[in-house]
C-alpha positions as CSV (number, residue, x, y, z in Angstrom):
1,X,25.9,-2.0,15.5
2,X,22.8,-1.9,13.6
3,X,19.7,0.3,14.2
4,X,15.5,-0.6,14.7
5,X,12.6,1.7,14.9
6,X,10.5,0.3,17.2
7,X,6.8,0.3,18.5
8,X,6.6,0.3,22.5
9,X,3.7,1.2,23.2
10,X,1.0,3.6,22.2
11,X,2.1,6.7,20.2
12,X,5.3,5.7,21.0
13,X,8.9,4.6,19.0
14,X,12.4,4.5,19.6
15,X,15.2,4.2,17.8
16,X,17.0,0.9,19.5
17,X,19.6,-1.4,18.9
18,X,18.9,-4.5,17.0
19,X,20.4,-8.1,16.9
20,X,21.2,-9.1,13.5
21,X,20.0,-12.4,12.5
22,X,21.7,-14.9,10.4
23,X,20.2,-16.2,7.4
24,X,19.2,-19.5,7.9
25,X,18.2,-22.3,5.1
26,X,16.1,-20.2,2.3
27,X,16.2,-17.1,4.1
28,X,18.1,-14.0,3.2
29,X,19.5,-11.2,5.0
30,X,18.7,-7.4,3.7
31,X,20.1,-4.3,3.6
32,X,16.6,-2.0,4.0
33,X,17.1,1.3,1.8
34,X,13.8,2.8,2.4
35,X,10.4,2.4,4.2
36,X,7.5,3.5,4.0
37,X,4.9,4.8,6.7
38,X,1.4,3.2,5.7
39,X,-2.3,3.7,7.0
40,X,-1.9,0.3,8.9
41,X,1.2,1.7,10.7
42,X,-0.8,4.6,11.7
43,X,-2.9,2.3,13.4
44,X,-0.4,0.4,15.4
45,X,1.3,3.6,16.4
46,X,-2.3,4.5,17.6
47,X,-2.1,1.5,19.8
48,X,-5.0,0.4,18.0
49,X,-3.7,-3.3,16.8
50,X,-2.1,-4.3,20.2
51,X,-4.0,-7.1,20.6
52,X,-1.8,-8.4,17.4
53,X,1.2,-6.7,17.7
54,X,3.9,-7.7,19.9
55,X,6.3,-5.1,22.0
56,X,8.8,-3.6,20.7
57,X,7.7,-4.5,17.2
58,X,9.5,-3.0,14.3
59,X,7.3,-1.8,11.8
60,X,7.0,-1.5,8.2
61,X,6.2,-3.9,5.3
62,X,6.3,-1.1,2.1
63,X,10.5,-1.3,1.2
64,X,13.0,-1.1,-1.3
65,X,16.9,-2.6,-0.3
66,X,19.7,-4.8,-1.2
67,X,20.6,-8.6,-0.4
68,X,23.4,-8.4,2.4
69,X,23.7,-12.2,2.6
70,X,22.0,-15.2,1.3
71,X,21.4,-18.5,3.9
72,X,22.1,-22.2,2.8
73,X,19.9,-23.5,0.4
74,X,19.0,-19.8,-1.1
75,X,19.5,-19.7,-5.0
76,X,19.4,-17.2,-7.5
77,X,19.7,-14.6,-5.4
78,X,23.2,-12.6,-4.4
79,X,24.8,-10.2,-2.1
80,X,24.1,-6.5,-4.2
81,X,20.8,-7.8,-5.8
82,X,18.2,-5.0,-5.8
83,X,14.8,-6.2,-4.3
84,X,11.2,-5.4,-2.3
85,X,9.8,-7.7,0.0
86,X,5.7,-9.2,-0.4
87,X,5.5,-9.3,3.5
88,X,3.3,-12.4,3.3
89,X,3.7,-15.4,4.7
90,X,1.0,-18.5,4.6
91,X,0.8,-22.3,6.1
92,X,-0.4,-23.7,3.0
93,X,-2.5,-25.7,4.7
94,X,-5.7,-23.9,5.4
95,X,-9.1,-23.6,3.5
96,X,-8.1,-20.4,1.6
97,X,-4.4,-21.6,1.2
98,X,-6.0,-25.1,-0.4
99,X,-8.2,-23.1,-2.6
100,X,-5.5,-21.1,-4.2
101,X,-5.8,-18.2,-1.7
102,X,-2.1,-17.9,0.0
103,X,-2.5,-14.3,0.2
104,X,-5.3,-14.5,2.6
105,X,-3.9,-17.6,4.7
106,X,-6.5,-18.1,7.6
107,X,-2.9,-18.0,9.8
108,X,-1.3,-15.2,7.6
109,X,2.2,-13.6,8.6
110,X,1.5,-10.4,7.5
111,X,5.4,-9.4,8.0
112,X,5.8,-6.1,9.7
113,X,2.8,-6.8,12.3
114,X,3.0,-10.2,13.1
115,X,6.3,-10.7,13.0
116,X,9.5,-8.1,12.7
117,X,9.5,-5.4,9.6
118,X,11.8,-3.2,7.5
119,X,12.1,-0.2,9.5
120,X,16.2,-1.6,10.3
121,X,19.3,-1.9,9.0
122,X,19.4,-5.4,8.6
123,X,16.3,-7.5,8.1
124,X,16.1,-11.5,7.6
125,X,13.6,-12.7,5.5
126,X,12.7,-15.8,3.4
127,X,14.2,-15.8,-0.1
128,X,10.8,-17.1,-1.0
129,X,9.0,-13.6,-0.2
130,X,12.0,-11.5,-2.6
131,X,10.8,-9.8,-5.4
132,X,13.7,-8.3,-7.4
133,X,13.7,-4.9,-8.8
134,X,15.3,-3.1,-11.8
135,X,18.6,-1.5,-11.4
136,X,17.0,1.7,-13.5
137,X,14.5,2.2,-10.5
138,X,16.0,4.2,-7.9
139,X,15.3,2.8,-4.3
140,X,13.6,5.3,-3.0
141,X,10.8,4.8,-5.7
142,X,10.9,1.3,-5.4
143,X,9.5,1.5,-2.0
144,X,6.1,2.5,-3.3
145,X,6.3,-1.2,-4.9
146,X,3.9,-2.4,-2.5
147,X,1.5,0.0,-2.1
148,X,1.5,0.3,-6.2
149,X,0.5,-3.8,-5.3
150,X,-2.0,-3.2,-3.2
151,X,-3.9,-1.1,-6.1
152,X,-3.3,-3.7,-9.2
153,X,-5.0,-6.1,-7.0
154,X,-8.1,-3.6,-6.0
155,X,-8.0,-3.1,-9.7
156,X,-8.1,-6.6,-10.8
157,X,-10.5,-7.7,-8.2
158,X,-13.0,-5.0,-9.3
159,X,-12.5,-6.2,-13.4
160,X,-12.1,-2.3,-14.2
161,X,-11.9,-2.7,-17.7
162,X,-11.1,-0.6,-20.8
163,X,-13.7,2.6,-21.3
164,X,-15.8,1.8,-17.9
165,X,-16.2,5.3,-15.6
166,X,-14.6,4.6,-12.7
167,X,-15.1,6.7,-9.5
168,X,-12.4,6.5,-6.8
169,X,-13.7,7.9,-3.2
170,X,-10.7,8.9,-1.2
171,X,-7.4,10.5,-2.6
172,X,-4.7,9.9,-0.6
173,X,-1.5,7.4,-1.7
174,X,-3.5,4.1,-2.1
175,X,-6.7,6.0,-3.9
176,X,-4.3,7.8,-6.5
177,X,-2.4,4.6,-7.1
178,X,-5.7,3.2,-7.5
179,X,-6.8,6.0,-10.2
180,X,-3.6,5.6,-11.4
181,X,-4.1,1.7,-12.8
182,X,-7.3,2.3,-13.4
183,X,-6.6,4.6,-16.0
184,X,-3.4,2.5,-17.3
185,X,-6.2,-0.6,-17.6
186,X,-8.1,1.6,-20.4
187,X,-11.0,3.6,-17.6
188,X,-12.4,6.5,-17.4
189,X,-11.0,8.2,-13.8
190,X,-12.6,11.0,-11.0
191,X,-11.2,10.7,-7.6
192,X,-13.3,12.5,-5.1
193,X,-11.2,13.6,-2.2
194,X,-11.6,16.5,0.5
195,X,-8.0,17.7,0.7
196,X,-7.0,20.3,-1.7
197,X,-3.3,19.1,-1.5
198,X,-4.1,15.7,-2.0
199,X,-6.6,16.7,-4.9
200,X,-3.8,19.3,-6.8
201,X,-1.2,16.3,-6.6
202,X,-3.7,14.1,-8.6
203,X,-4.2,16.5,-10.8
204,X,-0.7,17.0,-11.6
205,X,-0.9,13.7,-12.7
206,X,-3.7,14.1,-15.1
207,X,-6.5,13.0,-12.9
208,X,-9.5,14.5,-12.5
209,X,-11.1,15.6,-9.5
210,X,-14.2,16.5,-7.3
211,X,-14.2,18.2,-3.8
212,X,-17.6,16.5,-2.0
213,X,-17.0,19.6,0.0
214,X,-18.3,22.4,-2.6
215,X,-20.6,20.1,-5.1
216,X,-22.7,17.1,-5.1
217,X,-20.8,14.2,-6.4
218,X,-24.0,12.1,-7.5
219,X,-25.3,14.8,-10.1
220,X,-21.6,14.9,-11.3
221,X,-21.9,11.4,-12.2
222,X,-24.6,11.3,-13.7
223,X,-23.5,14.4,-15.9
224,X,-20.6,12.8,-16.6
225,X,-22.2,9.2,-17.5
226,X,-25.7,10.3,-19.2
227,X,-27.6,9.3,-16.0
228,X,-25.7,5.8,-16.4
229,X,-23.8,5.8,-13.0
230,X,-20.4,4.9,-12.6
231,X,-19.4,1.4,-13.6
232,X,-17.0,1.0,-10.6
233,X,-16.5,2.8,-7.2
234,X,-13.9,2.3,-5.0
235,X,-13.9,3.3,-1.5
236,X,-10.9,4.3,0.4
237,X,-12.1,7.1,2.7
238,X,-13.1,4.5,5.5
239,X,-15.7,7.5,6.0
240,X,-19.1,6.7,6.3
241,X,-19.8,9.2,4.0
242,X,-17.1,7.9,1.7
243,X,-19.4,4.5,2.1
244,X,-22.3,6.3,0.9
245,X,-21.1,8.3,-2.0
246,X,-19.8,5.3,-3.4
247,X,-22.8,3.3,-3.5
248,X,-25.0,5.8,-4.3
249,X,-22.3,6.5,-7.9
250,X,-23.0,3.7,-9.3
251,X,-25.4,2.8,-11.8
252,X,-27.0,-0.5,-12.5
253,X,-24.8,-3.6,-12.3
254,X,-22.1,-1.6,-10.6
255,X,-19.6,-3.0,-8.9
256,X,-18.2,-1.2,-5.4
257,X,-14.5,-2.3,-4.2
258,X,-13.8,-2.0,-0.7
259,X,-10.0,-1.1,-0.1
260,X,-10.5,0.7,2.9
261,X,-10.1,-0.6,6.8
262,X,-13.1,0.7,8.4
263,X,-12.6,0.4,12.3
264,X,-16.5,0.0,13.2
265,X,-19.5,-1.1,11.2
266,X,-20.8,0.7,8.7
267,X,-24.8,2.0,7.6
268,X,-24.9,0.6,3.9
269,X,-27.9,1.6,1.7
270,X,-29.0,-2.1,0.7
271,X,-32.1,-1.1,-0.8
272,X,-29.8,0.5,-3.6
273,X,-28.0,-3.0,-4.0
274,X,-31.5,-4.7,-4.6
275,X,-32.6,-2.1,-6.8
276,X,-30.0,-1.6,-9.3
277,X,-28.2,-5.1,-9.2
278,X,-25.0,-3.8,-7.2
279,X,-22.4,-5.9,-6.4
280,X,-19.9,-5.7,-3.5
281,X,-16.3,-6.9,-3.7
282,X,-13.8,-7.1,-0.9
283,X,-10.1,-6.6,-1.8
284,X,-7.0,-7.4,0.6
285,X,-3.5,-7.3,0.3
286,X,-1.7,-8.9,-3.2
287,X,-0.6,-11.9,-4.9
288,X,2.9,-12.2,-6.8
289,X,1.7,-11.5,-10.3
290,X,0.4,-8.0,-8.2
291,X,3.7,-7.7,-7.2
292,X,5.1,-8.2,-10.7
293,X,3.1,-6.2,-12.1
294,X,3.8,-2.8,-9.4
295,X,7.3,-3.2,-10.1
296,X,6.5,-2.9,-13.4
297,X,4.5,0.4,-13.7
298,X,6.7,1.9,-11.1
299,X,9.6,1.1,-13.8
300,X,8.2,2.8,-17.4
301,X,6.6,5.5,-15.3
302,X,2.6,4.9,-15.2
303,X,3.1,5.2,-11.5
304,X,5.3,8.3,-11.0
305,X,6.5,7.7,-7.4
306,X,8.9,10.3,-7.3
307,X,5.9,12.5,-7.0
308,X,3.9,10.9,-4.7
309,X,7.1,10.9,-2.0
310,X,6.8,14.0,0.4
311,X,10.0,14.0,2.1
312,X,12.1,11.1,3.1
313,X,13.8,11.3,7.1
314,X,16.2,9.6,8.8
315,X,15.4,6.7,11.2
316,X,16.0,8.8,14.2
317,X,12.8,11.5,13.1
318,X,10.4,8.5,12.4
319,X,8.3,10.3,15.7
320,X,7.7,12.9,13.8
321,X,7.1,11.6,10.4
322,X,4.2,9.2,12.2
323,X,2.7,12.7,13.6
324,X,3.1,14.4,10.0
325,X,1.0,11.8,8.8
326,X,-1.9,11.6,11.0
327,X,-2.4,15.3,11.4
328,X,-3.1,14.7,7.5
329,X,-2.3,18.4,5.9
330,X,-0.1,18.6,2.9
331,X,1.6,15.2,3.0
332,X,1.5,11.9,1.0
333,X,3.9,9.4,1.1
334,X,7.1,9.8,3.8
335,X,9.8,7.5,3.6
336,X,12.0,6.4,6.3
337,X,15.9,6.1,5.2
338,X,16.9,3.3,7.1
339,X,20.6,2.8,5.0
340,X,23.6,3.0,6.8
341,X,27.4,4.3,5.1
342,X,28.3,0.9,3.8
343,X,25.6,0.2,1.6
344,X,24.9,3.9,1.0
345,X,28.7,3.3,-0.7
346,X,27.1,0.1,-2.7
347,X,25.3,2.3,-5.3
348,X,24.1,6.3,-6.0
349,X,20.5,5.2,-4.9
350,X,21.2,2.9,-1.7
């Protein structure tokens, strides 16, 4: 018998037996090892996405694991291979796909939201979604490849370049990952974050942080840039105040990259956009090149994944983990351990 963590109704999760789906043509069966909980999962947990999610729903799209079985016609993969999954399935027929933007397909199946996700002991997915992991990367750390791919895509969309001054508004997991990726691209980075624990974690990675509760961020940016303003700002907080800060810190022809999912429309200072000829860029999801870059950044330590993992919990403690994340405090990234005894025995990290 295999188990799965399922969302059944607002603020309710259970751990229940799950049916193993034999891989068909072009499919692969995986043994998920570790699955991260992200902000989108919390939105589902709160019931905010009930119009989209069919219950009972197996959650999870930030994962690592190993191949168990391959279906007919699958080449290049074999049992035991360490993998993560780019959880996107597109139709290749809509206008977005035909324009080469499959990752924002107009009929996108986001696996783990629109279809069953990784928070289970066996998971069958299209082989085309697999991304190979180096054996040198522990599987718990590899679960952070997906959010790192988000950060890689965001930094690429914002066209961050060497020596540019970048402000990241919001120092949660994705905010810190964006800051690390932008720094790896050669930018000078500042992180704006209210939470003291998150600021400390960012500072432990060599990042400079500012607390907007005790200092005027726009004044700090003016001093930092000799009144020029930042070249790029990332809005990762999801708060109205974060939007205002991200706009206000930008210099002439600065770029605002919108990363956070805002639950309601926000007021934006459009006069500032007019006066300084600012650019607003949306950034959603990722493509395969972003995933492959993310694997490399985790593998070489540019992204210190282990330091971002607050704790790892068994499947039965997933509800408590969701509650801990929504309460804030001294929590960054929590992983759910989905391994069973069979696949723990296959490798020290599995």
